[in-house]
Backbone as a ProteinNet text record, in pm:
[ID]
protein_1_A
[PRIMARY]
MEKLGNIVNEKQPVSRILSTGQALSRLQQLCSRAEKCIADAQKKLQDWKIPANEIPAVIKKLQAQGFIDEARYAKAFVRDKNGLSHWGTVKIKQALQTKKIPAALISEALQEINREKYKNGLAQLLQRKKAALKAASPAERTAKLLRFALGRGYEYDIAQEEIKRLGD
[TERTIARY]
-1727.8	-1595.3	-1559.3	-1447.7	-1377.1	-1301	-1326.9	-1271.5	-1168	-1015.3	-911.6	-860.1	-894.7	-838.5	-891.3	-796.9	-850.8	-813.2	-783.2	-759.6	-891.2	-912.1	-1047.6	-994.7	-1026.8	-964.2	-1087.5	-1071.6	-1184.3	-1132.7	-1217.7	-1188.1	-1206.3	-1078.9	-1082.9	-1187.9	-1295	-1374.7	-1306.8	-1336.7	-1295.3	-1243.1	-1375	-1348.2	-1314	-1200.6	-1149	-1073	-1114.8	-1060.8	-926.6	-851.1	-671.1	-667	-563.9	-528.8	-427.8	-420.4	-316.8	-198.3	-146	-10.1	20	-104.4	-87.5	-100.6	-201.9	-210.8	-73.5	15.7	135.2	235.5	231.1	308	292.2	168.1	117.6	162.2	132.2	183	322.5	416.9	546.3	591.7	551.4	549.8	511.3	389.3	337	462.1	476.6	545.4	691.9	755.6	871.1	874.8	773.8	767.9	740.6	659.6	626.7	596.9	658.7	641.8	469	440.1	312	302.7	191.2	194	99	67.5	-27.8	-134.3	-190.8	-355.1	-360.9	-260.4	-275.6	-293.7	-173.7	-181	-324.1	-345.5	-481.9	-605.9	-602.6	-712.3	-705.8	-600.5	-563.7	-593.2	-574.1	-625.1	-763.1	-837.1	-960.1	-1034.5	-982	-1027.3	-1012.1	-902.6	-913.5	-976.2	-1063.9	-1147.7	-1056.3	-952.1	-837.6	-944.2	-958.7	-1031	-966.1	-1044	-1017.8	-917.5	-926.2	-856.6	-689.2	-689.4	-525	-490.1	-553	-477.6	-344	-362.9	-245.8	-108.6	-160	-26.9	9.4	-30.9	33.3	91.4	28.8	100.3	223.7	219.4	340.8	472.9	428.5	528	581	495.8	550.4	620.5	621.8	683.2	832.6	826.9	938.6	1037.4	997	1072.3	1085.7	1059	1108.4	1018.6	905.1	858.8	748.9	733.3	641.4	713.2	746.6	796	720.9	658.7	559.1	643.1	782.9	864.3	920.3	963.5	1016.1	898.6	782.3	663.9	653.6	657.5	591.6	672.1	825	935.3	921.2	886.3	851	741	634.5	523.8	549.2	602.1	655.2	731.6	825.2	935.4	858.1	761.5	670.7	566.1	478	367.6	431.5	530.6	614.6	687.5	774.2	849.7	801	704.1	609.8	497.9	407.6	304.8	271	376.7	387.4	261.7	242.9	187.6	233.9	137	213.7	188.8	265	247.2	122	24.7	-111.1	-142.6	-149.9	-239.2	-168.8	-44.3	33.4	22.6	15.7	-10.2	-149.7	-244.5	-373.3	-419.2	-311.1	-302.3	-254.6	-158.6	-89.9	-165.7	-242.7	-317.4	-443.4	-490.9	-603.4	-536.8	-444.8	-339.4	-310.1	-354.8	-303.7	-162	-100	36.9	61.6	141.4	145.3	212.9	167	208.1	345.8	407.6	571.7	614.3	588.7	643.5	603.3	495	462.6	531.1	550	658.1	804.6	848.2	964.9	1005.3	892.5	912	924.6	781.1	775.3	893	990	1128.5	1223.5	1220.1	1301.9	1267.2	1168.9	1143.3	1253.9	1312.3	1384.9	1298.3	1296.9	1225.1	1236.8	1356.2	1417.2	1321.7	1349.7	1277	1135.4	1077.3	921.9	898.4	945.7	883.9	908.9	1020.1	1050.1	945.1	891.6	818	655.1	622.9	496.1	520	605.5	631	634.1	685.4	660.6	528.8	452.2	322.9	214.3	264.9	175.9	172.6	336.6	357.8	266.8	273.3	177.4	31.5	-9.7	-163.1	-190.7	-114.4	-123.6	-144.6	-53.5	-48.2	-185.3	-229.7	-349.2	-470	-469.8	-603.3	-661.6	-816.4	-870.9	-915.4	-905	-940.4	-1004.6	-1075.1	-1110.5	-1013.2	-987.8	-915	-762.5	-665.2	-560.3	-607.7	-705.9	-766.8	-827.5	-916.6	-962.4	-851.7	-740.7	-631.1	-553.4	-552.5	-478.5	-583.4	-684.1	-769.4	-767.2	-774	-791.6	-654.9	-529.8	-406.5	-408.2	-465.7	-463.2	-525.3	-638.5	-748.5	-674.3	-598.3	-520.7	-447.4	-375	-200.5	-287.3	-382.4	-432.3	-507.3	-555.8	-648.1	-508	-377.9	-287.3	-216.7	-258.8	-202.4	-86.4	-56.2	52.8	-29.4	73.1	34.4	-30.8	-102.7	-171.3	-39.3	18.9	107.1	216.6	270.7	374.9	310.4	181.1	106.3	90.2	62.9	44	184.9	284.2	404.9	444	430.4	481.8	390.8	257.3	163.5	243.2	272.4	312.1	435	523.3	661.3	645.7	521.8	492.2	454.9	367.3	330.3	236.9	199.9	81.8	149.1
2988.7	3068.5	3048.6	3022.2	2998.4	3142.1	3199.6	3280.6	3228.7	3244.8	3207.4	3316.9	3404.7	3524.7	3638.6	3717.2	3784.9	3762.5	3633	3564.5	3517.4	3540.1	3453.2	3360.6	3225	3137.1	3060	3083.5	3063.5	2929.1	2814.4	2681.9	2692.9	2636.2	2643.7	2525.5	2586.7	2484.9	2363.9	2239.4	2148.5	2142.6	2166.9	2166.9	2302.7	2371.2	2476.1	2465.7	2537.4	2545	2597.4	2542.1	2578.7	2637.3	2707.9	2754	2648.8	2630.9	2527.2	2523.3	2661.5	2691.2	2627.9	2647.1	2579.4	2450.2	2381.5	2249.6	2159.4	2243.3	2190.5	2197.3	2311.9	2317.3	2220.4	2196.7	2071.8	1955.5	1916.3	1776.6	1765.8	1877.2	1840.8	1796.6	1894.6	1826.6	1710.6	1673.5	1538.3	1425.6	1453.4	1365.5	1366.4	1459.2	1443.1	1374.4	1348.2	1273.6	1106.2	1097.2	951.3	936.3	814.5	816.2	801.5	867.6	868	852.9	793	780.8	864	865.2	948.4	932.4	849	797.2	889	866.9	921.1	1093.8	1142.2	1294	1325	1274.6	1301.3	1296.2	1212.2	1200.6	1312.1	1376.6	1467.8	1594.9	1611.4	1738.8	1711.8	1632.4	1634.3	1641.7	1593.5	1638.4	1783.8	1848.7	2010.7	2089.6	1999.4	2095.5	2157.3	2106.2	2185	2147.6	2214.3	2193.8	2066.9	2006.1	1889.2	1900.6	2029.5	2045.6	2108	2133.1	2173.9	2067	1939	1850.3	1788.6	1773.6	1695.1	1786.1	1903.7	2012.1	2015.6	1971.4	1987.6	1853.8	1729.1	1604.4	1586.2	1647.9	1688.6	1756.2	1859.3	1934	1861.7	1769.9	1692.6	1585.1	1518.4	1413.2	1453.3	1578.7	1655.1	1720.3	1734.9	1761.8	1665.3	1541.7	1410.8	1382.5	1430.2	1411.5	1293.4	1262.4	1166.4	1057.3	924.9	866.7	702.7	654.9	518.9	420.4	416.5	282.7	291.6	400.2	419.4	393.4	413.7	420	264.6	199.6	64.3	-39.9	-17.2	-59.1	-39.5	88.2	127.4	9	18.7	-31.3	-179.7	-241.8	-421.3	-410	-335.2	-359.5	-352.8	-264.4	-267.6	-368.7	-390.5	-441.8	-615.9	-614	-752.7	-781.9	-676.1	-707.2	-646.7	-587.9	-544.9	-587.3	-594.6	-654	-800.1	-847.1	-1005.9	-1048.3	-958.1	-969.1	-1057.8	-1129.6	-1200.2	-1146.6	-1186.1	-1106.8	-1091.7	-1168.4	-1165.2	-1032.1	-1011.1	-918.8	-793	-808.3	-671.8	-620.5	-708.1	-664.5	-627.7	-661.6	-641.6	-473.4	-471.3	-343.3	-210.5	-266.5	-180.9	-147.3	-252	-232.2	-140.4	-118.3	-24.6	105.2	101.8	263.7	295	204.8	231.3	242.2	161.4	156	53.9	86.2	-0.2	-124.5	-235.4	-388.9	-396.8	-332.4	-351.8	-324.4	-188.5	-118.1	-221.1	-288.4	-389.9	-526.4	-568.6	-696.6	-674.9	-545.1	-523.8	-486.5	-441.8	-413.4	-573.4	-663.5	-781.6	-842.7	-861	-923	-874.6	-795.9	-734.4	-821.9	-907.8	-988	-1086	-1119.8	-1242.9	-1373.3	-1464.9	-1551.8	-1667.4	-1650	-1718.9	-1676.9	-1543.7	-1437	-1467.4	-1461.6	-1454.5	-1570.9	-1709.4	-1822.4	-1869.3	-1786.2	-1803.3	-1714.9	-1631.9	-1523.2	-1578.5	-1662.3	-1719.4	-1856.1	-1931.7	-2031.7	-2001.9	-1855.9	-1810.2	-1758.4	-1727.6	-1671.5	-1794.2	-1900.9	-2001.9	-2081.8	-2097.5	-2149.3	-2077	-1911.9	-1863.4	-1866.5	-1897.9	-1943.5	-2077.1	-2157.8	-2299.6	-2327.6	-2244.9	-2260.8	-2195.1	-2091	-2044.9	-2098.6	-2182.4	-2280.9	-2353.8	-2380.1	-2500.5	-2573.2	-2674.1	-2755.2	-2906.2	-2973.3	-3133.4	-3180.8	-3172.7	-3269.6	-3209.7	-3281.2	-3197	-3180.6	-3225.1	-3174.7	-3021.7	-3045	-2886.4	-2796	-2805.5	-2750.2	-2681.1	-2774.8	-2759.5	-2635.4	-2686.2	-2598.8	-2433.9	-2433.8	-2328.5	-2253.3	-2350.7	-2244.3	-2214.8	-2297.8	-2247.9	-2114.9	-2130.5	-2017.4	-1865.9	-1880.3	-1773.4	-1744.5	-1830.4	-1765.4	-1702.1	-1772	-1704	-1558.4	-1561.7	-1424.1	-1307	-1380.4	-1286.6	-1258.7	-1323.7	-1314.3	-1400.8	-1485.1	-1579.7	-1663.3	-1713.2	-1806	-1952.2	-2014.6	-2140.9	-2204.9	-2260	-2371.3	-2365.2	-2221.4	-2160.6	-2198.8	-2133.3	-2179.7	-2333	-2413.8	-2566.6	-2628.4	-2570.8	-2636.2	-2607	-2480.7	-2429.6	-2492.8	-2524.6	-2602	-2753	-2823.1	-2963.1	-2960.2	-2864.4	-2857.8	-2837.4	-2778.2	-2754.3	-2922.8	-2984	-3135.3	-3090.8	-3226.5	-3220.3	-3314.7
1711.4	1710.5	1876.9	1890.4	2029.1	2103.1	2208.8	2253.2	2350.2	2329.8	2419.7	2479.2	2595	2643.9	2535	2471.5	2382.4	2250.2	2236.2	2072.1	2037.9	1911.4	1877.1	1766	1806	1704.4	1643.7	1527.6	1408.3	1356.9	1358.2	1283.7	1135.9	1071.1	938.7	888	797.1	698.8	637.2	661.5	610.6	446	402.6	257.2	204.3	236.4	208.3	85.2	-9	-146.4	-145.4	-220.8	-212.9	-348.7	-367.9	-525.2	-567.2	-697	-760.8	-695.9	-664.9	-630.4	-487.6	-411.8	-267.1	-255.4	-351.4	-347.1	-390.8	-487	-566.1	-420.9	-343.2	-231.5	-139.5	-80.2	19.4	-64.3	-195.1	-247.3	-224.4	-261.1	-231.4	-121.7	-10.3	123.7	166.9	120.3	156.4	77.3	-62	-114.8	-64.9	-10.1	74.9	191.1	260.2	366.3	371.5	236.3	206.9	54.9	-7.7	-150.5	-160.2	-289.5	-344.4	-483.9	-522.5	-659.5	-736.5	-881.8	-925	-888.1	-847.3	-820.9	-674.7	-584.4	-453.6	-471.3	-548.8	-589.1	-648.9	-712.7	-782.1	-708.1	-606.8	-496.1	-419.6	-381.3	-300.9	-357.7	-487	-565.4	-567.4	-602.5	-623.6	-493.5	-359.3	-235.8	-208.8	-265	-228.2	-345.5	-402.7	-504.5	-601.8	-633	-774.5	-912.5	-985.4	-1090.2	-1189.8	-1237.4	-1299.9	-1445.2	-1496.3	-1579.9	-1559.4	-1434.7	-1383.9	-1316.6	-1294.4	-1190.4	-1293.5	-1432.7	-1500.5	-1486.5	-1493.2	-1504.7	-1376.2	-1253.9	-1123.1	-1113.3	-1185.2	-1132.6	-1252	-1365.9	-1435.8	-1360.3	-1292.4	-1210.5	-1121.1	-1040.6	-923	-978.1	-1107.8	-1166	-1193.8	-1302.1	-1333	-1226.3	-1130.5	-990	-891.5	-938.6	-883.4	-758.9	-737.6	-598.9	-628	-719.2	-768.7	-880.5	-832.9	-948	-927.3	-1029.9	-1005.9	-1002.5	-1041.2	-1014.7	-913.4	-836.6	-700.8	-609.6	-658	-539	-538.3	-633.7	-676.9	-598.5	-609.9	-519.3	-386	-299.8	-202.3	-124.6	-221.3	-170.4	-147.5	-265.4	-236.1	-121.8	-88.7	26.5	158.3	165.2	277.4	309.2	211.6	222.2	258.7	181.8	211.1	350.1	347.6	476.9	588.9	603.3	707.3	749.1	687.4	661.5	630.5	566.3	519.1	412.8	318.1	227.3	131.3	60.7	-55.9	-182.5	-301.6	-421.3	-480.5	-457	-539.2	-446.1	-330.5	-276.7	-306.9	-316.8	-328	-496	-560.5	-707	-728.9	-651.2	-683.5	-632.7	-521.9	-440.1	-535.1	-593.8	-684.1	-828.1	-860.1	-979.1	-941.2	-829.6	-810.1	-798.1	-774.3	-781.9	-910.9	-1012.7	-1154.4	-1188.4	-1128.8	-1145.5	-1284.5	-1362.7	-1507.8	-1475.2	-1550	-1518.7	-1489	-1588.6	-1612	-1506.5	-1437.8	-1327.4	-1183.7	-1194.3	-1093.3	-1124.1	-1213	-1247.1	-1184.7	-1240.1	-1175.6	-1039.8	-983.1	-824.5	-754.2	-818.1	-733.5	-753	-871.7	-867.6	-783.8	-684.6	-592.9	-477	-455.3	-327.8	-328.5	-237.4	-231.2	-193.9	-267.2	-262.6	-136	-76.6	42.8	145	164.2	274.7	289.3	125.5	116.2	169.9	148.5	187.5	344.9	380.5	534.1	617.2	545	620	604	519.7	504.8	603.5	633.1	696.7	866.6	895.8	1023.6	1040.1	951.6	974.8	989.1	900.4	912.8	1081.3	1106.5	1269.3	1371.6	1333.5	1458.2	1441.7	1305.1	1306.4	1351.1	1304.4	1327.1	1492	1596.1	1709.4	1783.3	1718.5	1757.8	1696.7	1626	1549.7	1636.3	1619.9	1660.3	1576.4	1561	1405.4	1484	1439.4	1483.6	1409.6	1286.6	1209.9	1158.9	1094.6	1039.8	923.4	836	719.8	720.8	831.6	873.9	882.3	955.3	1004.1	880.6	782.9	630.9	581.2	582	508.1	559.9	691.5	765.5	697.1	732.5	701.8	561.3	483.8	322.7	291.3	371.5	334.1	396.5	491	580.7	501	445	363.2	206.9	144.8	44	55.1	186.2	226.4	245	265.9	287.7	139.1	36.1	-94.5	-135.3	-50.6	-121.6	-238	-311.8	-422.5	-390.9	-430.7	-375.8	-362.3	-472.1	-471.2	-362.5	-357.7	-225.6	-94.4	-90.1	67.5	85.7	-22.7	-4.5	11.3	-42	-9	120.7	163.8	312.5	420.3	365.6	480.3	478.4	395.6	388.9	495.9	448.1	548.3	685.1	725.7	870.8	901.6	843.6	895.5	990.4	1056.8	1150	1262.7
[MASK]
++++++++++++++++++++++++++++++++++++++++++++++++++++++++++++++++++++++++++++++++++++++++++++++++++++++++++++++++++++++++++++++++++++++++++++++++++++++++++++++++++++++++

C-alpha cells in the first residue's frame, strides 16, 4: 500500500476475478479497438477466470452484437501481415490455423492478396536481404535468400522465381 498525501492507493491484484458481465463489457471495448477472433476472446476470458461453462454464452453475445466476426478477422489479419509485416501466405495460413479460423475463411481471406503486389513485396525483401548478405559463392547466396524467403512464409516456387529474377 502506497500513501500519496492523504490518499491511499491500493494496487489491484493481477489475477482479480471479473464477473461475466464485466468480462463481456471489457471484451466489447477490446473488440471495438482491434479485431479479435474467438480464440483470442476465449483466452482473455480464461485469463480473467471466467467459468468455462459461461464462456460460450459470452462468445455468442459478442458474435451476435458484431464484435467478433471470424471472416472479418481473417481478412484484416491477412491484410496486416502481408501488407505491413511482409509475411507470405504459408506463414499467414499457419498463424490463422493456430487461431482456429476455419479453412474456408482462411482461403477466402488469402484470395484478397494482390498477386502482383505480393511478388513485388518479396522482390523488395530479397533485394534488401541480398545487399546485407555475406556469401562465399552465388550458390550460397541463393541458398541463404531461399531460406530467408521460406522463413517469411513465401512459397518455394515463387521464392525461387524471384531469386532468379534478381540474378547475380
